[in-house]
C-alpha positions as CSV (number, residue, x, y, z in Angstrom):
1,X,-70.1,-25.0,-83.0
2,X,-71.5,-21.9,-84.7
3,X,-72.9,-19.7,-81.9
4,X,-74.6,-17.0,-84.1
5,X,-78.1,-18.3,-83.9
6,X,-77.9,-18.5,-80.1
7,X,-77.9,-14.7,-79.6
8,X,-81.3,-14.6,-81.3
9,X,-82.7,-16.5,-78.2
10,X,-82.5,-13.6,-75.8
11,X,-82.9,-10.9,-78.5
12,X,-86.1,-12.1,-79.9
13,X,-88.0,-11.5,-76.5
14,X,-86.1,-8.2,-76.3
15,X,-87.6,-7.2,-79.7
16,X,-91.0,-8.5,-78.4
17,X,-90.5,-6.1,-75.4
18,X,-89.6,-3.1,-77.5
19,X,-92.4,-3.7,-80.2
20,X,-95.3,-4.2,-77.8
21,X,-93.8,-1.5,-75.4
22,X,-93.5,1.2,-77.9
23,X,-96.6,0.4,-79.8
24,X,-98.7,-0.4,-76.8
25,X,-101.6,1.8,-77.6
26,X,-101.6,0.8,-81.3
27,X,-101.4,-2.9,-81.2
28,X,-104.7,-4.9,-80.6
29,X,-104.5,-7.0,-77.5
30,X,-105.2,-10.3,-79.4
31,X,-102.4,-9.5,-81.7
32,X,-100.0,-8.8,-78.9
33,X,-100.7,-12.1,-77.3
34,X,-99.8,-13.9,-80.7
35,X,-96.7,-11.8,-81.0
36,X,-95.6,-12.7,-77.4
37,X,-96.3,-16.5,-78.0
38,X,-94.6,-16.4,-81.5
39,X,-91.5,-14.8,-80.0
40,X,-91.1,-17.4,-77.3
41,X,-91.8,-20.2,-79.5
42,X,-88.9,-19.2,-81.7
43,X,-86.7,-18.9,-78.7
44,X,-87.8,-22.2,-77.3
45,X,-87.2,-24.0,-80.7
46,X,-83.7,-22.4,-80.8
47,X,-83.1,-23.4,-77.3
48,X,-83.9,-27.0,-77.8
49,X,-82.1,-27.1,-81.1
50,X,-78.9,-25.8,-79.3
51,X,-79.4,-28.5,-76.6
52,X,-79.6,-31.3,-79.3
53,X,-76.4,-29.9,-81.0
54,X,-74.5,-29.5,-78.0
55,X,-75.4,-32.7,-76.1
56,X,-75.6,-35.2,-78.9
57,X,-73.3,-33.9,-81.6
58,X,-70.3,-31.6,-81.0
59,X,-70.5,-30.5,-77.2
60,X,-68.6,-33.8,-75.9
61,X,-64.9,-34.0,-76.9
62,X,-62.8,-36.8,-75.5
63,X,-65.5,-37.7,-73.0
64,X,-65.6,-34.4,-71.6
65,X,-68.4,-31.7,-72.3
66,X,-66.5,-28.4,-73.5
67,X,-67.2,-24.8,-72.8
68,X,-68.0,-22.9,-76.1
69,X,-67.9,-19.1,-76.0
70,X,-68.3,-16.1,-78.1
71,X,-67.3,-12.7,-76.7
72,X,-66.3,-9.2,-77.3
73,X,-64.4,-6.7,-74.9
74,X,-66.8,-4.2,-73.5
75,X,-64.7,-2.3,-71.0
76,X,-60.9,-2.5,-70.1
77,X,-59.8,-1.5,-66.5
78,X,-56.2,-2.8,-66.7
79,X,-54.1,-5.0,-68.8
80,X,-55.4,-8.0,-67.3
81,X,-58.9,-7.0,-66.0
82,X,-61.7,-6.3,-68.3
83,X,-65.4,-7.0,-68.9
84,X,-66.7,-8.8,-71.7
85,X,-70.0,-9.3,-73.2
86,X,-70.9,-12.5,-74.9
87,X,-72.4,-16.0,-74.6
88,X,-71.2,-19.0,-72.7
89,X,-72.5,-22.6,-73.6
90,X,-71.9,-25.5,-71.3
91,X,-74.3,-28.2,-70.0
92,X,-75.9,-25.9,-67.3
93,X,-76.4,-23.0,-69.7
94,X,-78.0,-25.2,-72.2
95,X,-80.1,-26.9,-69.7
96,X,-81.3,-23.6,-68.3
97,X,-82.2,-22.4,-71.8
98,X,-84.4,-25.3,-72.2
99,X,-86.1,-24.8,-68.8
100,X,-86.6,-21.0,-69.2
101,X,-87.8,-21.3,-72.8
102,X,-90.4,-24.1,-72.0
103,X,-91.8,-22.6,-69.0
104,X,-91.9,-19.0,-70.3
105,X,-93.6,-20.4,-73.5
106,X,-96.3,-22.1,-71.5
107,X,-96.8,-19.0,-69.2
108,X,-97.2,-16.9,-72.6
109,X,-99.9,-19.3,-73.9
110,X,-101.6,-19.6,-70.6
111,X,-101.8,-15.7,-70.2
112,X,-103.6,-15.3,-73.4
113,X,-106.8,-16.8,-71.6
114,X,-106.0,-15.7,-68.0
115,X,-105.5,-12.1,-68.9
116,X,-108.2,-11.8,-71.5
117,X,-110.0,-8.6,-71.1
118,X,-107.4,-6.9,-68.8
119,X,-106.8,-3.3,-69.6
120,X,-102.9,-3.7,-69.7
121,X,-103.1,-6.9,-71.7
122,X,-100.5,-5.6,-74.2
123,X,-98.3,-4.2,-71.5
124,X,-98.3,-7.5,-69.7
125,X,-96.9,-9.3,-72.7
126,X,-94.3,-6.5,-73.1
127,X,-93.2,-7.2,-69.4
128,X,-93.1,-10.9,-69.9
129,X,-90.7,-10.2,-73.0
130,X,-88.3,-8.2,-70.9
131,X,-88.4,-10.7,-68.2
132,X,-87.6,-13.7,-70.6
133,X,-84.7,-11.6,-72.2
134,X,-83.2,-10.9,-68.8
135,X,-83.4,-14.6,-67.9
136,X,-81.9,-15.6,-71.2
137,X,-79.1,-13.2,-70.6
138,X,-78.4,-14.2,-67.4
139,X,-77.9,-17.9,-68.1
140,X,-75.7,-17.1,-71.2
141,X,-73.5,-14.6,-69.5
142,X,-69.7,-15.3,-69.7
143,X,-68.5,-13.4,-66.6
144,X,-69.6,-12.2,-63.2
145,X,-70.2,-8.6,-64.2
146,X,-72.2,-9.6,-67.1
147,X,-74.5,-12.0,-65.0
148,X,-74.8,-9.1,-62.6
149,X,-76.1,-6.8,-65.2
150,X,-78.9,-9.2,-66.2
151,X,-79.4,-10.2,-62.6
152,X,-80.5,-6.6,-62.1
153,X,-82.6,-6.7,-65.2
154,X,-84.4,-9.7,-63.8
155,X,-85.0,-7.7,-60.6
156,X,-86.5,-4.9,-62.4
157,X,-88.7,-7.0,-64.6
158,X,-90.1,-8.9,-61.6
159,X,-90.8,-5.5,-59.9
160,X,-92.8,-4.4,-62.8
161,X,-94.7,-7.9,-63.0
162,X,-95.3,-8.3,-59.2
163,X,-96.8,-4.6,-59.1
164,X,-98.5,-5.0,-62.3
165,X,-101.9,-4.2,-60.6
166,X,-100.6,-0.8,-59.6
167,X,-103.8,0.6,-58.5
168,X,-103.8,-2.3,-55.8
169,X,-101.9,-1.0,-52.6
170,X,-101.0,-4.5,-51.6
171,X,-99.4,-5.3,-55.1
172,X,-97.5,-1.9,-54.9
173,X,-96.1,-2.9,-51.5
174,X,-95.2,-6.3,-52.5
175,X,-93.3,-5.0,-55.6
176,X,-91.4,-2.6,-53.5
177,X,-90.7,-5.2,-50.7
178,X,-89.2,-7.6,-53.4
179,X,-87.1,-5.0,-54.9
180,X,-85.8,-3.6,-51.6
181,X,-85.0,-6.8,-50.0
182,X,-83.2,-8.3,-53.1
183,X,-81.2,-4.9,-53.4
184,X,-79.8,-5.4,-49.9
185,X,-78.8,-8.8,-50.9
186,X,-77.3,-7.6,-54.3
187,X,-75.1,-5.3,-52.4
188,X,-73.4,-8.2,-51.0
189,X,-73.2,-9.8,-54.5
190,X,-71.7,-6.6,-55.9
191,X,-69.0,-6.5,-53.1
192,X,-68.3,-10.1,-53.7
193,X,-67.7,-9.4,-57.4
194,X,-65.4,-6.6,-56.7
195,X,-63.2,-8.6,-54.2
196,X,-63.1,-11.4,-56.8
197,X,-61.9,-9.0,-59.4
198,X,-59.3,-7.3,-57.1
199,X,-57.8,-10.7,-56.0
200,X,-57.9,-12.6,-59.1
201,X,-57.6,-10.0,-61.8
202,X,-60.6,-11.6,-63.8
203,X,-64.4,-11.9,-63.8
204,X,-64.3,-14.7,-66.5
205,X,-66.1,-17.8,-65.5
206,X,-63.7,-20.0,-67.5
207,X,-60.9,-18.5,-65.6
208,X,-62.3,-18.5,-62.3
209,X,-63.6,-22.2,-62.6
210,X,-60.4,-23.8,-63.7
211,X,-59.2,-26.1,-60.9
212,X,-55.7,-25.6,-62.2
213,X,-55.9,-21.9,-62.6
214,X,-54.3,-19.1,-60.4
215,X,-57.7,-18.0,-59.0
216,X,-58.3,-21.3,-57.3
217,X,-54.7,-22.4,-56.7
218,X,-53.9,-19.1,-54.9
219,X,-57.0,-18.6,-52.8
220,X,-55.0,-18.6,-49.7
221,X,-52.8,-15.6,-50.7
222,X,-54.8,-13.2,-48.6
223,X,-56.8,-13.6,-45.5
224,X,-59.1,-11.4,-43.3
225,X,-60.6,-12.4,-40.0
226,X,-59.4,-16.0,-40.2
227,X,-60.7,-16.5,-43.9
228,X,-59.3,-16.1,-47.4
229,X,-60.2,-13.1,-49.2
230,X,-61.9,-15.3,-51.9
231,X,-63.9,-17.2,-49.2
232,X,-65.4,-13.9,-48.1
233,X,-66.1,-13.0,-51.7
234,X,-67.9,-16.4,-52.2
235,X,-70.0,-15.8,-49.0
236,X,-71.1,-12.3,-50.1
237,X,-72.0,-13.7,-53.7
238,X,-74.1,-16.3,-51.7
239,X,-76.0,-13.6,-49.9
240,X,-77.0,-12.3,-53.4
241,X,-77.9,-15.8,-54.4
242,X,-79.9,-16.2,-51.0
243,X,-81.9,-12.9,-51.8
244,X,-82.9,-13.9,-55.3
245,X,-83.6,-17.5,-54.3
246,X,-85.6,-16.5,-51.1
247,X,-83.3,-18.4,-48.7
248,X,-83.6,-17.6,-45.0
249,X,-83.5,-15.0,-43.7
250,X,-84.1,-13.0,-47.0
251,X,-87.2,-14.9,-47.8
252,X,-89.8,-12.4,-46.7
253,X,-90.4,-11.0,-50.2
254,X,-91.4,-14.3,-51.6
255,X,-95.1,-14.9,-50.4
256,X,-96.1,-11.2,-51.1
257,X,-95.0,-11.6,-54.6
258,X,-98.2,-13.6,-55.0
259,X,-100.0,-10.2,-55.5
260,X,-98.9,-10.4,-59.1
261,X,-101.1,-12.2,-61.6
262,X,-100.9,-15.9,-61.4
263,X,-98.9,-16.4,-64.7
264,X,-96.4,-14.3,-63.1
265,X,-96.1,-16.3,-60.0
266,X,-95.6,-19.4,-62.2
267,X,-92.9,-17.6,-64.3
268,X,-91.0,-16.2,-61.3
269,X,-91.3,-18.8,-58.9
270,X,-91.0,-22.0,-61.0
271,X,-87.9,-21.9,-63.2
272,X,-86.7,-18.5,-63.6
273,X,-86.0,-15.8,-61.3
274,X,-85.9,-17.7,-58.0
275,X,-83.7,-20.4,-59.3
276,X,-81.0,-17.6,-60.5
277,X,-79.4,-17.9,-57.1
278,X,-79.2,-21.8,-57.4
279,X,-77.8,-21.4,-60.9
280,X,-75.0,-18.8,-59.9
281,X,-73.7,-21.1,-57.0
282,X,-73.7,-24.0,-59.7
283,X,-71.9,-21.7,-62.1
284,X,-69.1,-21.0,-59.5
285,X,-69.3,-24.4,-58.1
286,X,-65.6,-25.4,-58.7
287,X,-64.7,-22.1,-56.6
288,X,-67.1,-23.0,-54.0
289,X,-65.7,-26.5,-53.8
290,X,-62.0,-25.9,-53.9
291,X,-61.6,-22.5,-52.2
292,X,-60.5,-23.1,-48.5
293,X,-61.8,-26.8,-48.6
294,X,-65.5,-25.6,-49.3
295,X,-65.9,-23.5,-46.3
296,X,-68.4,-21.3,-48.1
297,X,-70.1,-24.4,-49.5
298,X,-70.8,-25.6,-46.1
299,X,-72.7,-22.4,-45.4
300,X,-74.7,-23.1,-48.6
301,X,-75.7,-26.5,-47.3
302,X,-76.7,-25.6,-43.9
303,X,-78.7,-22.5,-45.2
304,X,-80.3,-24.7,-47.7
305,X,-81.2,-27.3,-45.3
306,X,-82.7,-24.9,-42.7
307,X,-84.6,-23.0,-45.4
308,X,-86.2,-26.1,-46.6
309,X,-87.4,-27.1,-43.2
310,X,-88.5,-23.7,-42.1
311,X,-90.5,-23.1,-45.3
312,X,-92.2,-26.4,-45.3
313,X,-93.4,-25.9,-41.6
314,X,-94.9,-22.6,-42.6
315,X,-96.6,-24.1,-45.7
316,X,-98.4,-26.5,-43.6
317,X,-100.7,-23.8,-42.0
318,X,-101.2,-21.3,-44.8
319,X,-104.8,-21.0,-46.4
320,X,-104.0,-18.9,-49.5
321,X,-103.2,-21.5,-52.0
322,X,-100.7,-19.2,-53.8
323,X,-98.9,-18.7,-50.5
324,X,-98.7,-22.4,-49.9
325,X,-97.0,-22.8,-53.3
326,X,-94.7,-19.8,-52.6
327,X,-93.4,-21.5,-49.5
328,X,-93.2,-24.8,-51.2
329,X,-91.0,-23.1,-53.8
330,X,-88.6,-21.7,-51.0
331,X,-88.5,-25.3,-49.5
332,X,-87.6,-27.0,-52.7
333,X,-85.0,-24.3,-53.5
334,X,-83.6,-25.3,-50.2
335,X,-83.3,-28.7,-51.4
336,X,-81.3,-27.7,-54.4
337,X,-79.0,-25.4,-52.3
338,X,-78.3,-28.3,-49.8
339,X,-77.6,-30.7,-52.6
340,X,-75.0,-28.3,-54.0
341,X,-73.6,-27.9,-50.5
342,X,-73.0,-31.7,-50.0
343,X,-71.5,-32.4,-53.4
344,X,-68.2,-33.4,-54.3
345,X,-66.5,-32.6,-57.6
346,X,-65.1,-35.7,-59.5
347,X,-67.3,-38.5,-61.0
348,X,-70.0,-40.1,-58.7
349,X,-68.9,-37.6,-56.0
350,X,-70.5,-34.9,-58.0
351,X,-74.0,-36.6,-57.4
352,X,-75.2,-33.5,-55.1
353,X,-74.4,-31.1,-58.0
354,X,-76.1,-33.4,-60.6
355,X,-79.1,-33.8,-58.5
356,X,-79.5,-30.2,-57.7
357,X,-79.6,-29.4,-61.4
358,X,-81.9,-32.4,-61.9
359,X,-84.2,-31.2,-59.3
360,X,-84.2,-27.7,-60.8
361,X,-85.2,-29.0,-64.0
362,X,-88.0,-31.3,-62.9
363,X,-89.2,-28.8,-60.3
364,X,-89.6,-26.2,-62.9
365,X,-92.3,-28.4,-64.7
366,X,-94.3,-29.4,-61.9
367,X,-94.2,-26.1,-59.9
368,X,-95.0,-24.3,-63.1
369,X,-98.1,-26.8,-63.4
370,X,-99.1,-26.1,-59.7
371,X,-99.1,-22.3,-60.0
372,X,-100.9,-22.5,-63.4
373,X,-103.4,-24.9,-62.0
374,X,-103.9,-22.8,-59.0
375,X,-104.6,-19.9,-61.5
376,X,-107.2,-21.9,-63.2
377,X,-108.9,-22.7,-59.8
378,X,-108.9,-19.0,-58.8
379,X,-110.1,-18.3,-62.3
380,X,-113.1,-20.5,-61.7
381,X,-114.1,-19.5,-58.1
382,X,-112.6,-16.0,-57.7
383,X,-110.9,-16.7,-54.6
384,X,-107.4,-17.7,-53.3
385,X,-108.5,-19.2,-50.0
386,X,-108.8,-22.9,-49.6
387,X,-111.7,-22.4,-47.2
388,X,-113.8,-21.0,-50.2
389,X,-113.0,-24.4,-52.3
390,X,-113.9,-27.8,-52.2
391,X,-115.2,-30.7,-54.4
392,X,-113.9,-29.0,-57.6
393,X,-113.1,-32.4,-59.2
394,X,-116.5,-32.6,-60.4
395,X,-116.4,-29.3,-62.2
396,X,-112.9,-29.1,-63.4
397,X,-111.6,-32.6,-64.4
398,X,-108.6,-31.5,-66.4
399,X,-107.3,-29.2,-63.6
400,X,-107.9,-31.9,-61.0
401,X,-105.9,-34.6,-62.9
402,X,-103.0,-32.3,-63.9
403,X,-102.8,-30.9,-60.4
404,X,-102.8,-34.3,-58.9
405,X,-100.0,-35.3,-61.2
406,X,-97.9,-32.1,-60.0
407,X,-98.8,-33.0,-56.4
408,X,-97.5,-36.7,-56.8
409,X,-94.3,-35.3,-58.4
410,X,-93.5,-32.9,-55.8
411,X,-94.3,-35.4,-53.0
412,X,-91.6,-37.7,-54.6
413,X,-93.9,-40.6,-55.7
414,X,-92.7,-42.9,-58.3
415,X,-92.6,-42.8,-61.3
416,X,-93.3,-39.2,-61.5
417,X,-90.3,-36.7,-62.1
418,X,-89.9,-35.5,-58.8
419,X,-89.1,-38.9,-57.2
420,X,-86.1,-39.3,-59.4
421,X,-84.4,-36.0,-58.7
422,X,-85.3,-35.8,-54.9
423,X,-84.1,-39.4,-54.4
424,X,-80.7,-38.3,-55.9
425,X,-80.6,-35.5,-53.4
426,X,-81.2,-37.6,-50.5
427,X,-78.6,-40.0,-51.6
428,X,-76.1,-37.3,-51.9
429,X,-76.9,-36.0,-48.4
430,X,-76.8,-39.6,-46.8
431,X,-73.3,-40.0,-48.3
432,X,-71.9,-36.6,-47.1
433,X,-73.9,-35.3,-44.1
434,X,-76.4,-37.4,-42.0
435,X,-77.9,-34.6,-40.1
436,X,-78.8,-32.8,-43.5
437,X,-80.1,-36.2,-44.8
438,X,-82.5,-36.5,-41.9
439,X,-83.7,-33.0,-42.2
440,X,-84.3,-33.7,-46.0
441,X,-86.2,-36.7,-45.4
442,X,-88.5,-34.9,-42.9
443,X,-89.0,-32.2,-45.2
444,X,-90.1,-34.7,-47.9
445,X,-92.7,-36.0,-45.5
446,X,-93.9,-32.3,-44.8
447,X,-93.9,-31.7,-48.5
448,X,-96.2,-34.5,-49.2
449,X,-98.5,-33.6,-46.4
450,X,-98.9,-29.9,-47.3
451,X,-99.3,-30.5,-51.0
452,X,-102.1,-33.1,-50.4
453,X,-103.7,-30.8,-47.9
454,X,-103.9,-28.4,-50.8
455,X,-105.1,-30.8,-53.3
456,X,-107.8,-32.5,-51.0
457,X,-108.9,-29.0,-49.8
458,X,-109.3,-27.8,-53.3
459,X,-110.7,-30.9,-55.3
460,X,-112.3,-33.0,-52.4
461,X,-113.2,-31.8,-49.0
462,X,-116.4,-30.1,-48.2
463,X,-119.4,-29.8,-50.5
464,X,-119.1,-26.1,-51.4
465,X,-122.1,-24.1,-53.0
466,X,-120.8,-21.8,-55.6
467,X,-122.5,-18.7,-56.9
468,X,-121.6,-19.5,-60.3
469,X,-121.0,-23.0,-61.5
470,X,-117.2,-23.5,-61.9
471,X,-115.7,-25.1,-65.0
472,X,-112.3,-25.9,-66.5
473,X,-110.6,-23.0,-68.2
474,X,-110.5,-22.4,-71.9
475,X,-108.0,-24.5,-74.1
476,X,-105.5,-21.6,-74.0
477,X,-105.2,-22.2,-70.3
478,X,-105.7,-26.0,-70.1
479,X,-103.0,-26.7,-72.9
480,X,-100.0,-25.7,-70.9
481,X,-101.4,-27.7,-67.9
482,X,-101.5,-30.8,-70.1
483,X,-98.0,-30.2,-71.8
484,X,-96.4,-29.7,-68.1
485,X,-98.4,-32.7,-66.8
486,X,-96.6,-34.8,-69.4
487,X,-93.1,-33.3,-68.7
488,X,-93.8,-34.0,-64.9
489,X,-94.3,-37.7,-65.9
490,X,-91.6,-38.3,-68.2
491,X,-88.8,-35.7,-67.2
492,X,-87.5,-38.1,-64.6
493,X,-86.6,-40.7,-67.0
494,X,-83.9,-38.4,-68.6
495,X,-80.3,-39.9,-67.8
496,X,-79.3,-36.5,-66.5
497,X,-76.1,-37.8,-64.8
498,X,-74.7,-38.4,-68.3
499,X,-75.2,-34.8,-69.3
500,X,-74.7,-32.5,-66.1
501,X,-72.1,-33.2,-63.6
502,X,-69.5,-30.7,-62.1
503,X,-66.4,-32.3,-63.9
504,X,-68.3,-32.6,-67.0
505,X,-67.4,-36.3,-67.7
506,X,-70.7,-37.9,-66.8
507,X,-71.4,-40.9,-64.8
508,X,-74.0,-43.5,-64.5
509,X,-76.4,-43.0,-61.7
510,X,-78.1,-45.9,-59.8
511,X,-81.4,-45.9,-57.7
512,X,-80.4,-46.6,-54.1
513,X,-83.5,-48.7,-53.1
514,X,-83.1,-48.6,-49.4
515,X,-82.9,-44.8,-49.3
516,X,-85.7,-44.6,-52.1
517,X,-87.9,-47.0,-49.9
518,X,-87.5,-44.5,-46.8
519,X,-88.2,-41.5,-48.8
520,X,-91.2,-42.9,-50.6
521,X,-92.7,-44.3,-47.3
522,X,-92.3,-41.0,-45.6
523,X,-94.0,-39.3,-48.6
524,X,-96.8,-42.0,-48.6
525,X,-97.3,-41.3,-44.8
526,X,-97.6,-37.6,-45.5
527,X,-100.2,-38.2,-48.2
528,X,-102.1,-40.6,-45.9
529,X,-102.2,-38.0,-43.0
530,X,-103.7,-35.5,-45.4
531,X,-106.1,-37.9,-46.5
532,X,-107.3,-38.6,-43.1
533,X,-107.4,-34.9,-42.2
534,X,-108.7,-33.2,-45.4
535,X,-110.2,-35.7,-47.9
536,X,-113.7,-35.4,-46.2
537,X,-114.9,-32.4,-44.1
538,X,-114.0,-33.0,-40.5
539,X,-112.7,-31.2,-37.4
540,X,-109.4,-33.0,-36.9
541,X,-107.3,-30.4,-38.4
542,X,-109.0,-27.8,-36.2
543,X,-108.4,-30.0,-33.0
544,X,-104.7,-30.5,-34.0
545,X,-104.3,-26.8,-34.5
546,X,-105.6,-26.1,-31.0
547,X,-103.5,-28.9,-29.6
548,X,-100.3,-27.2,-31.2
549,X,-101.4,-24.0,-29.6
550,X,-98.7,-21.2,-30.0
551,X,-96.5,-23.2,-32.5
552,X,-99.4,-23.3,-35.0
553,X,-100.1,-19.5,-34.7
554,X,-96.3,-18.9,-35.0
555,X,-96.2,-20.9,-38.2
556,X,-99.5,-19.3,-39.5
557,X,-98.0,-15.9,-38.9
558,X,-94.8,-17.0,-40.6
559,X,-92.9,-16.8,-37.3
560,X,-93.4,-13.0,-37.2
561,X,-90.3,-12.3,-39.5
562,X,-92.3,-9.5,-41.3
563,X,-93.0,-8.0,-37.8
564,X,-89.4,-8.4,-37.0
565,X,-88.0,-6.7,-39.9
566,X,-90.6,-4.0,-39.3
567,X,-89.5,-3.5,-35.9
568,X,-85.8,-3.4,-36.8
569,X,-86.4,-0.9,-39.6
570,X,-88.9,1.3,-37.8
571,X,-88.0,1.3,-34.3
572,X,-84.0,0.7,-34.6
573,X,-82.9,1.8,-37.9
574,X,-85.5,4.7,-38.4
575,X,-85.9,5.7,-34.9
576,X,-82.4,5.1,-33.4
577,X,-80.1,5.7,-36.5
578,X,-82.1,7.6,-39.1
579,X,-83.9,10.1,-36.8
580,X,-80.7,11.0,-35.0
581,X,-78.9,11.5,-38.2
582,X,-82.0,13.6,-39.6
583,X,-81.7,15.8,-36.5
584,X,-77.9,16.3,-36.9
585,X,-78.3,16.9,-40.7
586,X,-81.2,19.4,-40.0
587,X,-79.9,21.2,-37.0
588,X,-76.1,21.0,-37.2
589,X,-75.2,20.7,-40.9
590,X,-78.0,22.8,-42.2
591,X,-78.1,25.0,-39.1
592,X,-74.3,25.8,-39.7
593,X,-74.9,26.6,-43.1
594,X,-78.0,28.7,-42.4
595,X,-76.0,30.5,-39.7
596,X,-73.3,31.3,-42.3
597,X,-75.7,32.4,-44.8
598,X,-77.9,34.6,-42.5
599,X,-74.8,36.2,-41.1
600,X,-73.7,37.3,-44.5
601,X,-77.1,38.4,-45.4
602,X,-77.6,40.6,-42.3
603,X,-73.9,42.1,-42.5
604,X,-74.6,43.0,-46.1
605,X,-77.9,44.7,-45.3
606,X,-76.0,46.8,-42.6
607,X,-73.3,47.9,-45.1
608,X,-75.1,47.9,-48.2
609,X,-75.5,51.8,-47.9
610,X,-71.7,52.2,-48.6
611,X,-72.4,51.3,-52.1
612,X,-75.7,53.1,-52.7
613,X,-74.9,54.5,-56.2
614,X,-76.1,58.0,-55.2
615,X,-73.5,60.9,-56.1
616,X,-74.6,63.0,-53.3
617,X,-73.9,60.2,-50.7
618,X,-70.4,59.7,-52.0
619,X,-69.8,63.5,-51.9
620,X,-71.0,63.7,-48.4
621,X,-68.8,60.9,-47.4
622,X,-65.7,62.2,-49.1
623,X,-66.3,65.7,-47.6
624,X,-66.9,64.3,-44.2
625,X,-63.7,62.2,-44.4
626,X,-61.6,65.3,-45.5
627,X,-63.0,67.3,-42.5
628,X,-62.3,64.6,-40.1
629,X,-58.9,64.0,-41.3
630,X,-58.2,67.8,-41.4
631,X,-59.6,68.1,-37.7
632,X,-57.2,65.2,-36.7
633,X,-54.2,66.7,-38.3
634,X,-54.8,70.3,-36.9
635,X,-55.3,68.6,-33.4
636,X,-52.1,66.8,-33.6
637,X,-50.2,69.9,-35.1
638,X,-51.4,72.3,-32.4
639,X,-50.6,69.8,-29.5
């Protein structure tokens, strides 16, 4: 397969970023929007062309999908350890190219209407181009160091986009929070990379993931505190993944990231930045599965399951529609992680891996649709709060229908896309871990409830009187909603198990009707409860909130994790660690240096007269010295 054209997929958004960034003041806003959309259109076309060529023509050889690479050596450390730069094509990288390109393209189109009239319109499209370039580079990376470079570029891009409204203090704080939290996580990632390089002598994905290769076969060569060195490396890498994908307890940046423009929320929280962690675990899945019998993979499973449940409980009580969707994203990412955690490797045993990637694919479409639909609502009523909305179905029919489709998809109602991918996750969990399965089913019910609480609160509920009559957004904003709604309907019918599996051989997946019936029933119960509570204005929800008492308040306040982190940083780290360290530095280290310097200065002041430069002083000193010496000698001679 000729890979030359694939390098254009990330390079075109980079060119858009440079063009719009350098000529920011010279390009008219309308033109910059067209440039951004055109660039992503070309990248999207190339991505889908690459997908077609790989999956249907030349990717499969002997019943197994191949890994195709093109690379060049960038740095040599030793004879065996080097860093390459290049592109890697395999089932999950091709799938991610298609996902990132279609969502990014829809966000670009949508932004032309949403950001119209904004002073930084051209700059915004430049930032979108940088973000798209970073994500494309991440999914095409051939080795751990290359993916780390683009991983950090994604972090910088998200910082710029979250803090786009830089005159707004809350946006600046949110951008810093996201950047700092993910930096702590990425420190673990970097240490994990260095450990992998030290023990295996390579960063290359092909070599690391080879089940018959030395990296996996020799995992037990070293140990530390009861675990192998590679297991510790995989756990540290997962910390980086947990930070980027907002897994518990590194999730606190995600809801605050809603301070960015709504198209940014869709881009970051749908299919791009937050799924990078899931993608990296999938990229290293053979290592996670084979090293120490999947010890690190079990951690992935349980962290994912707990994160899914934790976020779903919080989402139930939030009143800001974008924050509901943010915690929903965290919950669905937990689903993807737990699916990877319970997966096997060969044949149908790899159902969890396939289901995770399938859910990543379908979730990208309906979650982007939910965020863009929320943006359309906010654009119409100028508020993020559910309490300021109601009965909008009469004013915004297109947004109403598309949002309903997305809500049904994420609730797992057939035949929408989310049903098919979520059902496969539940089937994989049921086969491998009953406790995680029970948690996942419960989360499915919570998901249906909070999504239809949101839907009924916005489009039904109370008869709200608006100052200005709401209306559907312009075509530039509704067109992406329609496209994503169609993908949320038909996306589930793709025979995903034939294309994306851990051993790359493919298998035929079958619907488990009893498990599907349980999942759909739980989802319908959640929708029915939301119907009773929120379809018409009543006081049931208030009564239940009072009935749950402290638990409701804890959930509404996100279980005080922000306050806990602030307490730890301000009262413990700053006061008990940083303050004493600062005192020691200021009084002991600086004091010692100041004492040495001041002593030198004072001594020099006292003796500087010895080098005055005046001849008469030197003559006086010389004659005085001669006289003193003469007196001493005469005294000694006479006595």
